[in-house]
C-alpha positions as CSV (number, residue, x, y, z in Angstrom):
1,M,68.3,-88.5,-142.0
2,S,66.1,-85.8,-140.6
3,A,67.3,-82.2,-140.9
4,E,64.8,-80.1,-139.0
5,A,65.6,-77.3,-136.5
6,T,63.8,-75.3,-133.9
7,N,60.3,-74.3,-134.9
8,P,59.2,-70.7,-134.4
9,V,55.7,-72.2,-133.5
10,S,57.3,-73.5,-130.3
11,E,58.7,-70.0,-129.5
12,A,55.2,-68.5,-130.1
13,G,54.0,-70.7,-127.3
14,A,52.0,-73.4,-129.1
15,T,53.8,-76.2,-127.4
16,G,55.6,-74.4,-124.6
17,P,55.3,-75.4,-121.0
18,D,52.4,-73.0,-120.4
19,A,50.4,-73.9,-123.6
20,P,47.0,-75.4,-123.3
21,G,47.2,-79.2,-123.4
22,R,50.8,-79.6,-122.6
23,R,51.3,-81.7,-119.5
24,R,52.4,-79.9,-116.4
25,G,55.4,-80.6,-114.3
26,R,58.2,-81.4,-116.9
27,P,59.7,-78.6,-118.8
28,R,61.0,-79.0,-122.3
29,I,64.6,-80.5,-122.3
30,D,67.3,-78.0,-123.5
31,L,68.6,-79.8,-126.7
32,R,71.7,-77.7,-126.8
33,R,72.7,-78.8,-123.2
34,L,71.8,-82.4,-124.1
35,G,73.8,-82.0,-127.3
36,R,76.9,-80.9,-125.4
37,A,76.5,-84.0,-123.1
38,A,76.1,-86.3,-126.2
39,L,79.3,-84.9,-127.7
40,L,81.2,-86.0,-124.7
41,G,80.2,-89.6,-125.3
42,A,80.7,-92.4,-122.9
43,T,83.3,-91.6,-120.2
44,A,86.3,-93.8,-120.6
45,G,87.5,-96.3,-117.8
46,P,86.1,-99.4,-116.2
47,A,84.0,-97.6,-113.7
48,A,82.2,-95.7,-116.4
49,R,81.0,-99.0,-118.0
50,D,78.4,-99.4,-115.3
51,R,77.4,-95.7,-115.3
52,L,74.6,-94.3,-117.4
53,P,75.8,-91.5,-119.7
54,D,74.7,-88.0,-118.6
55,A,73.0,-87.5,-122.0
56,I,70.2,-90.0,-121.2
57,G,69.9,-89.1,-117.6
58,H,66.4,-87.5,-118.3
59,V,65.3,-90.6,-120.2
60,A,66.4,-92.9,-117.2
61,E,64.5,-90.6,-114.7
62,A,61.3,-90.6,-116.7
63,H,61.5,-94.4,-117.4
64,R,62.1,-95.3,-113.7
65,A,59.1,-93.1,-112.8
66,H,56.9,-95.6,-114.6
67,H,59.1,-98.8,-114.2
68,P,61.0,-98.5,-110.9
69,E,62.6,-101.9,-111.4
70,A,63.7,-101.3,-115.0
71,D,67.2,-102.6,-116.0
72,L,68.9,-99.6,-117.6
73,A,72.0,-101.4,-118.7
74,V,70.5,-102.2,-122.3
75,L,69.6,-98.5,-122.6
76,R,73.2,-97.6,-121.9
77,R,74.5,-100.0,-124.6
78,A,71.9,-98.7,-127.1
79,Y,72.9,-95.1,-126.4
80,V,76.6,-96.0,-126.8
81,L,75.9,-97.6,-130.2
82,A,73.6,-94.8,-131.4
83,E,75.9,-92.0,-130.3
84,S,79.0,-93.5,-131.9
85,S,77.2,-94.4,-135.1
86,H,75.7,-90.9,-135.5
87,R,78.8,-89.1,-134.4
88,G,79.7,-86.3,-136.9
89,Q,76.1,-86.1,-138.2
90,F,74.3,-82.7,-137.3
91,R,70.8,-81.4,-137.7
92,K,70.2,-78.1,-139.5
93,S,69.9,-76.3,-136.2
94,G,73.5,-77.2,-135.3
95,E,72.7,-79.8,-132.7
96,P,74.4,-83.2,-132.8
97,Y,72.0,-85.7,-134.6
98,I,72.0,-87.9,-131.5
99,T,69.7,-85.4,-129.9
100,H,66.9,-86.4,-132.1
101,P,66.7,-90.1,-131.1
102,L,67.3,-89.0,-127.5
103,A,64.3,-86.7,-127.7
104,V,62.1,-89.4,-129.3
105,T,63.1,-91.8,-126.5
106,L,62.3,-89.2,-123.9
107,I,58.8,-88.6,-125.3
108,L,58.1,-92.3,-125.1
109,A,59.7,-92.7,-121.6
110,E,57.3,-89.9,-120.3
111,L,54.4,-91.8,-121.7
112,G,55.5,-95.0,-119.8
113,A,56.9,-97.1,-122.7
114,E,58.8,-100.2,-121.5
115,T,62.4,-100.8,-122.0
116,T,62.3,-102.6,-125.3
117,T,60.5,-99.8,-127.0
118,L,63.0,-97.2,-125.6
119,T,65.9,-99.3,-126.8
120,A,64.5,-99.3,-130.3
121,A,63.7,-95.6,-130.2
122,L,67.4,-94.9,-129.4
123,L,68.3,-96.9,-132.4
124,H,65.5,-96.1,-134.7
125,D,67.5,-94.1,-137.2
126,T,70.9,-96.2,-137.1
127,V,70.1,-98.7,-139.9
128,E,68.6,-95.9,-142.0
129,D,71.3,-93.2,-141.6
130,T,74.5,-95.0,-140.4
131,E,76.6,-98.1,-141.2
132,V,74.9,-100.1,-138.5
133,T,73.1,-103.0,-140.0
134,L,69.9,-104.7,-139.0
135,D,71.8,-108.0,-138.4
136,Q,74.1,-106.0,-135.9
137,V,71.1,-104.7,-134.0
138,R,69.5,-108.1,-133.9
139,H,72.7,-109.7,-132.7
140,E,73.2,-107.1,-129.9
141,F,69.7,-106.4,-128.9
142,G,67.6,-109.3,-130.0
143,D,64.7,-109.9,-132.4
144,E,62.1,-107.6,-130.8
145,V,64.3,-104.6,-131.0
146,A,65.4,-105.4,-134.6
147,Y,61.7,-105.8,-135.6
148,L,60.8,-102.4,-134.2
149,V,63.9,-100.7,-135.8
150,D,63.2,-102.2,-139.1
151,G,59.4,-101.3,-138.9
152,V,60.2,-97.6,-138.7
153,T,63.1,-97.6,-141.3
154,K,62.1,-95.6,-144.3
155,L,62.5,-97.1,-147.8
156,E,65.0,-95.5,-150.1
157,K,63.8,-92.9,-152.7
158,V,66.5,-94.2,-155.0
159,D,64.7,-97.5,-155.2
160,Y,61.1,-96.4,-155.0
161,G,61.1,-92.9,-156.3
162,A,57.8,-91.1,-155.7
163,A,56.3,-94.2,-154.2
164,A,58.8,-94.2,-151.3
165,E,56.6,-92.3,-148.9
166,P,53.3,-94.4,-149.3
167,E,55.2,-97.6,-149.5
168,T,57.1,-96.6,-146.3
169,F,53.8,-96.1,-144.5
170,R,52.5,-99.4,-145.9
171,K,55.5,-101.1,-144.5
172,M,55.0,-99.5,-141.2
173,L,51.4,-100.4,-141.0
174,V,52.0,-104.0,-141.8
175,A,54.8,-104.0,-139.1
176,T,52.3,-102.4,-136.7
177,G,49.9,-105.3,-137.3
178,N,52.4,-107.6,-135.7
179,D,53.7,-105.2,-133.1
180,V,51.9,-101.9,-132.3
181,R,55.0,-100.4,-130.7
182,V,56.3,-99.7,-134.3
183,M,53.7,-96.9,-134.7
184,S,54.3,-95.7,-131.2
185,I,57.9,-94.9,-132.2
186,K,56.9,-93.4,-135.5
187,L,54.4,-91.1,-133.7
188,A,57.1,-89.9,-131.3
189,D,59.5,-89.5,-134.1
190,R,57.0,-87.2,-136.1
191,L,56.2,-85.2,-133.0
192,H,59.8,-84.2,-132.5
193,N,60.3,-83.5,-136.1
194,M,57.2,-81.3,-136.1
195,R,58.4,-79.4,-133.0
196,T,61.6,-78.7,-134.9
197,L,60.3,-77.9,-138.4
198,G,61.0,-74.2,-138.5
199,V,64.1,-74.1,-140.8
200,M,62.3,-76.0,-143.6
201,R,61.0,-74.1,-146.6
202,P,57.3,-73.1,-146.1
203,E,56.2,-75.4,-148.9
204,K,57.9,-78.5,-147.3
205,Q,56.6,-77.5,-143.8
206,A,53.1,-77.5,-145.4
207,R,53.6,-80.9,-147.1
208,I,54.8,-82.6,-144.0
209,A,52.0,-80.9,-141.9
210,K,49.4,-82.2,-144.4
211,V,50.6,-85.8,-144.2
212,T,50.7,-85.4,-140.4
213,R,47.1,-84.2,-140.4
214,D,45.9,-86.8,-142.8
215,V,47.7,-89.9,-141.6
216,L,49.7,-89.6,-138.3
217,I,47.1,-87.7,-136.3
218,P,44.2,-90.2,-137.2
219,L,46.5,-93.0,-136.3
220,A,47.4,-91.4,-133.0
221,E,43.7,-91.0,-132.3
222,R,43.0,-94.7,-133.2
223,L,45.8,-95.9,-130.9
224,G,44.5,-93.7,-128.1
225,V,47.8,-91.7,-127.7
226,Q,46.0,-88.4,-126.9
227,A,49.1,-86.8,-125.4
228,L,50.9,-87.0,-128.8
229,K,47.8,-86.4,-130.8
230,T,46.9,-83.0,-129.2
231,E,50.3,-81.6,-129.6
232,L,50.6,-82.7,-133.2
233,E,47.2,-81.1,-133.9
234,D,48.5,-77.7,-132.4
235,L,51.7,-77.8,-134.5
236,V,49.8,-78.6,-137.7
237,F,47.2,-75.9,-136.8
238,A,50.0,-73.3,-136.6
239,I,51.5,-74.3,-139.9
240,L,48.4,-74.8,-142.1
241,H,46.0,-72.2,-140.5
242,P,48.4,-69.5,-139.2
243,E,45.8,-66.7,-139.0
244,E,43.3,-68.8,-137.1
245,Y,46.1,-70.1,-134.9
246,E,47.3,-66.5,-134.1
247,A,43.7,-65.5,-133.3
248,T,43.4,-68.4,-131.0
249,R,46.7,-67.7,-129.3
250,A,45.6,-64.1,-128.8
251,L,42.4,-65.2,-127.4
252,I,44.1,-67.4,-124.8
253,A,46.6,-64.8,-124.0
254,G,43.8,-62.2,-123.4
255,N,42.1,-64.5,-121.0
256,T,44.9,-65.2,-118.5
257,G,42.3,-65.3,-115.6
258,A,40.1,-67.8,-117.5
259,G,41.3,-70.6,-115.2
260,D,39.9,-68.9,-112.1
261,A,36.3,-69.7,-112.9
262,L,37.2,-73.4,-113.4
263,A,39.3,-73.3,-110.2
264,A,36.4,-72.0,-108.2
265,I,34.2,-74.8,-109.4
266,A,36.9,-77.3,-108.8
267,E,37.1,-76.2,-105.2
268,Q,33.4,-76.7,-104.9
269,V,33.6,-80.2,-106.4
270,S,36.5,-81.2,-104.1
271,G,34.6,-80.0,-101.0
272,L,31.5,-81.8,-102.1
273,L,33.3,-85.1,-102.7
274,R,35.1,-84.8,-99.3
275,E,31.8,-84.4,-97.5
276,A,30.4,-87.4,-99.4
277,G,33.5,-89.6,-98.4
278,V,34.5,-90.1,-102.1
279,G,38.3,-90.1,-102.4
280,A,39.1,-88.1,-105.5
281,E,41.7,-85.7,-107.1
282,V,40.1,-82.8,-108.9
283,L,42.3,-81.0,-111.5
284,V,41.8,-78.2,-113.9
285,R,42.8,-79.3,-117.4
286,P,43.4,-76.5,-119.9
287,R,42.3,-77.1,-123.4
288,H,44.9,-77.1,-126.2
289,F,44.9,-74.6,-129.0
290,V,42.8,-76.7,-131.5
291,S,40.3,-77.5,-128.8
292,V,39.9,-73.8,-127.9
293,H,39.4,-73.0,-131.6
294,R,36.7,-75.7,-132.0
295,V,34.8,-74.6,-128.9
296,R,34.9,-71.0,-130.2
297,L,33.4,-72.1,-133.5
298,K,30.8,-74.1,-131.7
299,R,29.7,-71.6,-129.0
300,G,30.8,-68.2,-130.3
301,D,31.9,-65.9,-127.4
302,L,33.7,-67.9,-124.7
303,R,33.4,-67.6,-121.0
304,G,36.3,-68.4,-118.5
305,S,35.0,-71.9,-118.0
306,D,35.1,-72.7,-121.6
307,F,39.0,-72.6,-121.7
308,G,39.3,-75.9,-119.9
309,R,37.6,-78.8,-118.3
310,L,37.6,-80.5,-114.9
311,L,39.3,-83.8,-114.5
312,V,38.2,-86.0,-111.6
313,L,40.5,-89.0,-110.8
314,V,39.3,-91.7,-108.6
315,A,40.6,-95.2,-107.5
316,E,37.8,-97.6,-108.7
317,D,35.2,-97.8,-111.5
318,A,32.4,-97.6,-109.0
319,D,33.8,-94.4,-107.6
320,C,33.4,-92.8,-111.0
321,Y,29.6,-93.3,-110.8
322,A,29.6,-92.1,-107.2
323,V,31.2,-88.8,-108.4
324,L,28.7,-88.5,-111.2
325,G,25.8,-88.9,-108.8
326,E,27.2,-86.3,-106.4
327,L,27.7,-83.8,-109.3
328,H,24.2,-84.3,-110.8
329,T,22.7,-84.0,-107.2
330,C,24.4,-80.9,-106.2
331,F,24.8,-79.0,-109.5
332,T,22.5,-78.6,-112.5
333,P,23.5,-81.1,-115.1
334,V,23.4,-80.4,-118.8
335,V,21.9,-83.6,-119.7
336,S,22.8,-83.5,-123.5
337,E,26.5,-83.5,-122.5
338,F,26.4,-86.8,-120.6
339,K,28.4,-89.7,-122.2
340,D,29.3,-93.0,-120.6
341,F,32.6,-94.3,-122.2
342,I,33.2,-96.6,-119.3
343,A,30.3,-99.0,-120.0
344,A,30.8,-98.5,-123.7
345,P,34.6,-97.7,-124.3
346,K,35.7,-96.0,-127.5
347,F,37.3,-98.2,-130.1
348,N,40.8,-96.7,-129.1
349,L,40.6,-98.0,-125.5
350,Y,39.4,-94.7,-124.2
351,Q,37.2,-94.8,-121.0
352,S,35.7,-91.9,-119.1
353,L,32.5,-90.5,-117.9
354,H,31.7,-87.1,-119.6
355,T,29.3,-84.6,-118.2
356,A,28.7,-80.9,-117.8
357,V,27.3,-79.0,-114.9
358,A,26.1,-75.5,-114.3
359,A,27.3,-73.5,-111.4
360,P,25.1,-71.1,-109.5
361,D,26.5,-68.2,-111.3
362,G,25.6,-69.7,-114.6
363,A,29.1,-70.9,-115.6
364,V,29.0,-74.3,-117.3
365,A,31.9,-76.7,-116.6
366,E,32.6,-79.8,-118.6
367,V,33.8,-82.7,-116.3
368,L,35.8,-85.8,-117.1
369,I,35.6,-88.6,-114.6
370,R,37.9,-91.5,-114.7
371,T,40.1,-93.8,-112.7
372,H,43.9,-93.3,-112.6
373,Q,44.4,-96.3,-114.8
374,M,41.9,-95.0,-117.3
375,H,43.7,-91.6,-117.3
376,K,47.0,-93.4,-118.0
377,V,45.5,-95.1,-120.9
378,A,43.6,-92.0,-122.1
379,E,46.9,-90.1,-122.2
380,A,49.2,-92.8,-123.6
381,G,46.9,-95.3,-125.3
382,V,48.6,-98.4,-126.5
383,V,52.0,-97.2,-125.1
384,A,50.4,-97.6,-121.6
385,L,49.9,-101.3,-122.2
386,G,53.7,-102.0,-122.2
387,N,54.6,-105.0,-124.1
388,P,51.3,-106.6,-125.2
389,Y,53.1,-109.7,-126.5
390,S,54.8,-110.8,-123.2
391,G,53.1,-113.2,-121.0
392,P,53.7,-116.1,-118.7
393,D,54.3,-118.4,-121.7
394,T,56.1,-116.0,-124.0
395,A,59.8,-115.6,-124.0
396,A,61.0,-112.1,-123.8
397,D,63.3,-112.5,-126.9
398,Q,60.6,-114.2,-129.0
399,P,60.1,-112.3,-132.3
400,P,56.6,-110.9,-132.6
401,G,54.0,-112.8,-134.5
402,D,55.9,-116.0,-135.0
403,D,53.7,-118.4,-133.1
404,G,50.3,-117.3,-134.3
405,E,48.8,-117.8,-130.8
406,R,49.4,-114.4,-129.2
407,A,46.3,-112.5,-128.3
408,D,46.9,-108.8,-129.2
409,P,44.7,-106.4,-127.4
410,T,46.0,-103.6,-129.5
411,R,44.8,-104.8,-132.8
412,P,41.3,-103.4,-133.0
413,G,39.0,-103.9,-136.0
414,W,40.0,-100.8,-137.8
415,L,43.7,-102.1,-138.1
416,S,42.7,-105.6,-139.1
417,R,40.5,-104.0,-141.8
418,L,43.2,-101.8,-143.0
419,L,45.7,-104.5,-143.2
420,D,43.3,-106.6,-145.2
421,W,42.5,-104.1,-147.9
422,Q,46.0,-102.8,-148.3
423,Q,47.0,-106.2,-149.8
424,A,44.5,-105.6,-152.6
425,A,46.0,-102.2,-153.4
426,P,49.3,-102.9,-155.2
427,D,49.4,-99.5,-156.7
428,P,51.0,-97.0,-154.3
429,D,48.6,-94.1,-155.4
430,T,45.6,-96.3,-154.8
431,F,46.9,-97.3,-151.4
432,W,47.8,-93.7,-150.5
433,T,44.5,-92.3,-151.5
434,S,42.5,-95.1,-149.8
435,L,44.6,-94.8,-146.6
436,R,43.8,-91.1,-146.2
437,A,40.1,-91.8,-147.0
438,D,39.9,-94.7,-144.4
439,L,41.5,-92.7,-141.8
440,A,39.3,-89.6,-142.4
441,Q,36.3,-91.7,-141.1
442,D,36.7,-91.0,-137.4
443,Q,34.0,-93.2,-136.1
444,E,33.6,-97.0,-136.0
445,I,30.5,-99.3,-135.6
446,T,30.2,-102.9,-134.8
447,V,27.6,-105.1,-136.6
448,F,26.7,-108.7,-135.8
449,R,26.9,-111.1,-138.8
450,T,25.0,-114.3,-139.2
451,D,26.1,-116.8,-141.9
452,G,24.2,-120.1,-141.8
453,G,24.0,-119.9,-138.1
454,T,27.7,-118.9,-137.5
455,P,27.7,-115.7,-135.3
456,G,30.5,-113.1,-135.2
457,T,31.2,-109.4,-135.4
458,I,32.5,-107.0,-138.1
459,S,33.9,-103.6,-137.4
460,L,33.1,-101.0,-140.0
461,P,33.4,-97.3,-140.3
462,A,30.4,-95.1,-139.5
463,G,28.3,-94.8,-142.7
464,A,29.1,-98.3,-144.0
465,T,26.4,-100.2,-146.0
466,C,25.4,-103.7,-146.7
467,V,27.9,-103.7,-149.5
468,D,30.7,-102.9,-147.2
469,A,29.6,-105.7,-144.8
470,A,29.4,-108.2,-147.6
471,Y,33.0,-107.6,-148.7
472,A,34.2,-107.5,-145.2
473,Q,32.6,-110.9,-144.5
474,H,33.1,-112.8,-147.8
475,G,35.9,-111.0,-149.6
476,E,35.6,-111.4,-153.5
477,A,32.8,-113.9,-153.1
478,A,30.7,-110.8,-152.3
479,H,30.7,-110.1,-156.0
480,S,27.7,-112.3,-156.3
481,C,25.7,-110.6,-153.5
482,L,22.1,-110.0,-154.2
483,G,21.0,-108.2,-151.0
484,A,21.0,-108.7,-147.4
485,R,18.9,-109.3,-144.2
486,V,19.4,-106.5,-141.7
487,N,18.0,-107.3,-138.3
488,G,16.1,-110.2,-139.8
489,R,14.4,-108.2,-142.6
490,L,15.3,-108.0,-146.3
491,A,17.2,-104.8,-147.1
492,P,18.8,-103.4,-150.3
493,L,22.7,-103.4,-150.5
494,S,22.5,-99.6,-150.1
495,T,21.2,-99.7,-146.5
496,V,23.3,-97.9,-144.1
497,L,24.2,-100.0,-141.1
498,Q,23.9,-98.7,-137.5
499,D,26.0,-99.8,-134.6
500,G,24.6,-103.1,-133.2
501,D,22.7,-104.1,-136.4
502,T,22.7,-107.7,-137.3
503,V,23.5,-108.3,-141.1
504,Q,23.4,-111.3,-143.3
505,P,24.6,-110.8,-146.9
506,L,22.7,-113.0,-149.4
507,L,25.0,-114.5,-152.1
508,A,23.8,-115.9,-155.5
509,Q,24.6,-119.4,-156.3
510,D,25.7,-118.2,-159.8
511,T,29.4,-117.2,-159.0
512,A,29.7,-115.8,-162.5
513,S,27.6,-112.8,-161.6
514,G,29.3,-109.6,-160.4
515,P,28.7,-106.1,-159.0
516,S,27.3,-103.3,-161.0
517,P,29.0,-99.7,-161.2
518,Q,26.1,-98.4,-158.9
519,W,27.7,-100.5,-156.1
520,L,30.5,-98.0,-155.9
521,D,27.9,-95.3,-154.9
522,H,27.1,-97.3,-151.8
523,A,30.7,-98.6,-150.8
524,R,32.3,-96.7,-148.1
525,T,35.3,-98.9,-147.2
526,P,38.5,-99.1,-149.3
527,A,38.3,-103.0,-149.2
528,A,34.8,-102.9,-151.0
529,R,35.8,-100.2,-153.4
530,I,39.0,-101.7,-154.5
531,A,37.4,-105.1,-155.0
532,I,34.5,-103.7,-157.0
533,T,36.8,-101.5,-159.1
534,G,39.0,-104.4,-159.8
535,W,36.1,-106.6,-160.9
536,L,34.6,-103.9,-163.2
537,R,38.1,-103.3,-164.7
538,T,38.3,-106.9,-165.7
539,H,34.7,-107.1,-166.9
540,P,34.1,-104.0,-168.8
541,E,31.0,-105.4,-170.4
542,A,29.2,-105.3,-167.0
543,A,28.5,-101.6,-167.4
544,K,26.8,-102.1,-170.8
545,I,23.1,-102.8,-171.4
546,P,22.6,-105.6,-174.0
547,A,21.1,-104.1,-177.1
548,A,18.2,-106.7,-177.2
549,A,17.2,-106.2,-173.6
550,P,13.6,-104.8,-173.2
551,R,13.6,-101.4,-171.6
552,P,11.0,-100.3,-169.1
553,A,8.8,-97.3,-169.4
554,V,10.5,-94.2,-168.2
555,G,8.7,-91.1,-166.7
556,V,10.7,-87.9,-166.6
557,T,9.6,-84.9,-164.7
558,A,11.0,-81.7,-163.4
559,D,10.0,-80.4,-160.0
560,R,8.4,-77.1,-161.0
561,R,9.6,-75.4,-157.8
562,S,13.2,-76.4,-158.3
563,G,13.9,-77.9,-161.7
564,T,15.4,-81.1,-160.4
565,R,15.0,-83.9,-162.9
566,L,13.8,-87.4,-161.8
567,R,13.3,-90.6,-163.8
568,A,11.0,-93.6,-162.7
569,E,11.0,-97.0,-164.4
570,L,7.8,-99.0,-164.5
571,P,6.7,-102.4,-166.2
572,G,3.4,-101.1,-167.6
573,T,3.6,-98.7,-171.0
574,E,2.3,-95.3,-169.8
575,T,4.7,-92.5,-168.9
576,P,4.1,-91.7,-165.2
577,A,4.3,-88.4,-163.5
578,V,7.1,-88.2,-161.0
579,R,7.5,-85.8,-158.0
580,P,9.7,-85.5,-154.9
581,A,8.1,-86.4,-151.7
582,G,7.6,-83.4,-149.3
583,C,8.4,-85.4,-146.2
584,C,12.1,-85.8,-146.9
585,T,12.7,-83.4,-149.8
586,P,15.3,-85.7,-151.7
587,V,17.9,-83.9,-153.7
588,P,20.9,-85.2,-155.7
589,P,22.9,-87.2,-154.9
590,D,20.6,-88.7,-152.3
591,E,19.9,-92.4,-152.6
592,I,16.2,-92.6,-153.6
593,T,13.3,-94.9,-154.1
594,G,9.8,-94.4,-155.4
595,F,6.2,-95.5,-154.8
596,V,3.2,-95.4,-157.0
597,V,0.4,-93.3,-155.3
598,R,-3.2,-92.6,-156.2
599,G,-3.6,-91.6,-159.7
600,G,-0.6,-93.5,-160.9
601,A,2.0,-90.8,-160.1
602,V,5.3,-91.7,-158.5
603,T,6.5,-90.0,-155.3
604,V,10.2,-90.1,-154.7
605,H,11.7,-90.6,-151.2
606,R,15.1,-90.7,-149.8
607,T,15.8,-94.4,-149.2
608,A,16.1,-93.9,-145.4
609,C,12.9,-92.0,-145.1
610,A,10.5,-93.1,-142.5
611,S,7.5,-92.7,-144.8
612,A,9.2,-95.1,-147.3
613,D,9.9,-97.6,-144.5
614,A,6.2,-97.3,-143.5
615,M,5.0,-98.0,-147.1
616,R,7.3,-101.0,-147.4
617,R,5.8,-102.4,-144.2
618,L,2.3,-102.1,-145.7
619,G,3.4,-104.2,-148.7
620,R,3.9,-101.4,-151.3
621,A,6.2,-102.3,-154.0
622,P,9.1,-99.8,-154.6
623,V,9.7,-98.3,-158.1
624,T,13.3,-97.8,-159.5
625,V,13.9,-94.2,-159.7
626,H,17.0,-92.2,-160.9
627,W,18.2,-88.7,-160.9
628,G,18.3,-87.0,-164.3
629,D,20.2,-83.9,-165.1
630,T,21.5,-82.2,-161.9
631,A,19.9,-78.9,-161.7
632,A,18.5,-76.5,-159.1
633,C,17.0,-78.0,-156.0
634,R,15.0,-77.0,-153.0
635,V,15.9,-78.4,-149.5
636,T,14.9,-77.9,-145.9
637,L,17.8,-77.7,-143.4
638,V,17.7,-77.6,-139.6
639,A,20.5,-75.6,-137.8
640,E,21.0,-76.5,-134.0
641,S,22.8,-73.8,-132.1
642,F,23.6,-72.1,-129.0
643,G,21.7,-68.8,-128.6
644,R,23.7,-65.6,-129.2
645,P,23.3,-62.1,-130.7
646,R,23.5,-61.8,-134.5
647,L,23.2,-65.6,-135.0
648,L,20.3,-65.3,-137.4
649,A,22.2,-62.6,-139.4
650,D,25.3,-64.8,-139.5
651,L,23.6,-67.9,-140.7
652,T,21.7,-66.0,-143.5
653,E,25.0,-64.5,-144.5
654,A,26.7,-67.9,-144.8
655,I,23.7,-69.2,-146.8
656,A,23.8,-66.2,-149.2
657,T,27.6,-66.6,-149.6
658,E,27.1,-70.2,-150.9
659,G,24.7,-68.9,-153.5
660,A,21.5,-70.2,-151.9
661,A,18.2,-68.3,-151.5
662,V,16.0,-68.5,-148.5
663,V,12.5,-69.4,-149.4
664,A,11.1,-69.7,-145.9
665,A,12.7,-69.6,-142.3
666,T,11.3,-70.4,-138.8
667,V,13.1,-69.8,-135.4
668,E,11.9,-71.8,-132.5
669,P,11.9,-70.2,-129.0
670,P,15.2,-70.8,-127.1
671,S,15.3,-73.8,-124.8
672,E,18.1,-74.3,-122.2
673,Q,20.3,-71.7,-124.1
674,R,19.7,-73.7,-127.4
675,V,17.8,-72.6,-130.5
676,R,16.7,-74.3,-133.6
677,H,16.5,-72.6,-137.0
678,T,14.7,-74.3,-140.0
679,Y,15.3,-73.0,-143.5
680,T,13.8,-74.0,-146.8
681,L,16.5,-73.1,-149.4
682,Q,16.7,-72.9,-153.1
683,L,20.1,-74.0,-154.5
684,P,21.2,-73.3,-158.0
685,D,22.9,-76.7,-158.1
686,A,22.3,-79.7,-155.8
687,A,26.0,-80.5,-155.9
688,G,26.5,-77.4,-153.7
689,L,24.5,-78.8,-150.8
690,P,27.5,-80.4,-148.7
691,A,29.4,-77.2,-149.0
692,L,26.4,-75.2,-147.9
693,M,25.9,-77.4,-144.9
694,R,29.6,-77.1,-143.9
695,A,29.4,-73.4,-144.2
696,M,26.4,-73.3,-141.9
697,R,28.2,-75.6,-139.4
698,D,31.1,-73.2,-139.5
699,V,29.1,-70.3,-138.1
700,P,30.0,-69.7,-134.5
701,G,27.5,-71.2,-132.1
702,V,26.2,-73.7,-134.6
703,Y,26.9,-77.3,-133.5
704,D,24.8,-79.3,-136.0
705,V,23.2,-78.8,-139.4
706,S,21.0,-81.7,-140.8
707,R,18.3,-82.4,-143.4
708,A,14.7,-81.9,-142.1
709,R,12.8,-85.1,-141.3
710,H,9.0,-85.1,-141.1
711,P,6.9,-87.7,-139.2
712,A,6.2,-90.9,-141.1
713,S,2.9,-91.1,-142.8
714,P,2.0,-93.7,-145.5
715,Q,0.7,-92.1,-148.7
716,P,-2.4,-93.4,-150.4
């Protein structure tokens, strides 16, 4: 049973009706008033049997707004059962416990959930916290409602101990694979509990907030439920980063007139579209707290137009492009901000056109252009799809997943991938760690596979390699993988795949062969890492080099400028000189390859270096190279940023704070309010490079930091 109460964060304004990101037009329901109505229960008498209890009047109103013909009788029966079974239970705040399932149901009703989901939401805690059994729910409300209630019912700590939380999430995810509405209810449940977390001890608040940040928010993002995701982000922000939250709150409070700048642009856009004969609704959409915080870190000082965005809603897809054309014709477009998520939707169903335009006074406004249906899906994600399992040939009371024929539009590649690898992670700790790592990868790519002429697609996280593709396609048979063809050309297993690549893993006929420990350096997906780790655990001899095996000649050198040690392996007997290439400045733990150049020396490149690709195309044979002892290193970084005063000073201060020394620096002239800084830096330890790059990205105004890339030029 949940036992949270009113959160001071809400009182501070983070999720109040005037907070950025909160949808306008519907005030927060007074739980005390709702609690008093709940305590009265169902009014006695025959006439009352057909009347909806007052306590769920708000739910009925919100539900009918989306589903005018909805039958509310089942909601009445669900409420009566929930209220009677929870009667006598109270939350720490003093409200009757029934206010919690009512609030969860109201959240889903406002998002447009259908009646079955709302029925399950009313009953979602009955099996867990009362004497009501799952069989009773099934008998009174059918298999679908019972499945949803069971899917969100927690496992008992008495039975599972410390593994109860990860195993509960595993159970919910498996249930979500059959019916995505399970996770919709869980997300609404967590949102209400986060809203009312204030009476918990600070350490428990932080623990719940971290799980919300690491698991629930990424799931809300992947399911496209932005309305829940943004409020969860703000609540987590307030708990885990109170100082930054308070600074952001003060910034918003101190710019009460910020919306005027956007309102003026919105008025210009509305007039422009009226003259062009394009029917559209132009709205000012305030940013929520975390969004304002991110923009401040990216741009530094904020203008009024930075506190929100314009939302243009139209009837048809073609109208979206008509609006875009008018905006780019009559305003100055910021070309780098244009993205077309209509032609290429995001993996979470999101569709919109994104652009930014500059007004005559120099104010820049970000604009989102979408149809009304796109907007509904953008806000509510899978919730907006209603019941994805019902159709002309599907009985309403048929339990989900029992016929094997239903096409589920809500089960994208990331969910299928997650459900596959979780089966290979019987250990709760491995599952919990892998789940957080998988959800932390916030992008997805699609690659085309070819296997003896059989085409298909594989969904993988951004940064995935041929190793990941092999295990995604072949499972444990990928243990015998020798390499791959990427876009028709031979490629090492470490090759990072790009969206749209064609990949064909090459498997050895000898099924007794297996992966090496180095494969773990290239594996990004939990499925691949779990499979490789399992094989190595059962084959410990795989990591050993046979005593009688001939060893190649090894050249060891230290870059005189940095001290980084490199090792190159050659079949001849002389010890080669080894040096890092200047074109890509590799540093540990970069994946590297080497090539013999004039004089017998070996130059070492990053695997993805354009110069290395050019030498491969010329037929130059690569040389195996390894990093030796990690020591100091020299690296060139490029910082892309918006121009502002003191930017150079702040960047150099961030570099110095991370213990790096500036060897050389260049600043290019500003272009379109953007400026590029290039730094050659000396690091005391190559392992500190990721932290240094993060620190530079955190400097206000900086929007990207990357390693320098030089033009490809084959070496002699």
